[in-house]
N, C-alpha and C positions, 0 to 999 in steps of 0.2 A: 722215520717210521713211528707211527703212533702206537702206543701201548693199548691193550684191551682194557675196557672199563672194569673196575673192581666190582664184581657182582656179589661178592661175599659181604659187602658192607650193607647193613640193614638201615633203611630209613626209619626214623622215629615216627610212629603212628600216634596221632593225638586224637582224643575223643573229648567231647564236652562232659563235664561232671553233671550227672542227672539232677543234682540238687541246686547248684549255683551257676553252672554253665562255664566254669573256669576250665581251661584246656588241661588235660591230663595225658601224660605219656603212657601209652599202652605197652608196658614191658614188665618183666618179672620183678624188677626192683621197685615198681610202684605198689606200695603196700596196700593202698585202699582202692585200687582200680575197680570199677570205673569211676570211683569217687576221688575227689582231690584230697580229702582228709577224713579222719575218724568222725569229726563233727558232721560232715555232710552225709556220711554213711548212716549215722544214728538218726539224723533228721529224716532220711528216706525210710528207715526201718520204722520209725514212729508213725509216719504217714501211712505206711502199709498196714501196720498193726491197728491203727485207728480205723482204717477202712474196713478191715476184717471184723472188728468189733461192731462197727456200725451195721454191717451187712447181717450179722447174727441177731441183732436187736430188731430188725425190721420184720413185721409180721408178713406172712405170705399171702 
């Protein structure tokens, strides 16, 4: 007799880091999700802030 599959076990979902593309586990213990590290998080923030600043400087 076969036992029922364990449906309580969660499969690890991985997503690519938006900055470098490295695989990141999407779980509560992943501190910088969706980024792989603080460095990648800051790189993305800098790009976002630079884009905002550039848009403000453009004449309409």
